[in-house]
C-alpha positions, 0 to 999 in steps of 0.5 A, a space after each residue: 887270776 894272776 896277781 902280776 904279769 911281766 914281759 921280758 924280751 931277750 934276743 927278740 924272744 918274749 918271755 912272759 912271767 905270770 906271778 902269783 903273790 901271797 901276803 904274810 897276813 892272810 896265811 894263804 898258801 900258793 895254789 898250784 892249780 891256780 897257777 896252772 890254770 893261769 898259765 894255760 889261759 895265757 898259753 891258749 891266747 898266745 898259741 901263735 906267738 913264739 913266747 916262753 912262759 915262766 910262771 912264778 910265785 912270791 910269798 911273804 914269809 917272816 922277815 923275808 920273801 920266798 920266790 918260786 920259779 917254775 919250769 918254762 913252758 911254751 905258748 900254745 902248750 897245755 900243761 897238767 901241772 907246774 913243776 918247781 925249777 928253783 926256790 929262792 929265800 930272801 931274808 931281810 937284814 937288818 930285820 924289818 920291824 
């Protein structure tokens, strides 16, 4: 299950952004197996398309958001795991009450 799914088209090439999201109140951690499974499902169904897949995870943290961008894969490619390419921590200023 993927929480969000976005598509961007740059120079005629589609890039898919499956997003896994976690709320602060649940205390849940980002599940890498869940993201890997979601990417492989998308990849299998679009194997004939020239499409990039960039999985992401977004987790609410105290007074901010943690964004994880995983390495890009291609439609039709099966992956065994996702690799972190970049993390971005956004802190709200002023703090949200």
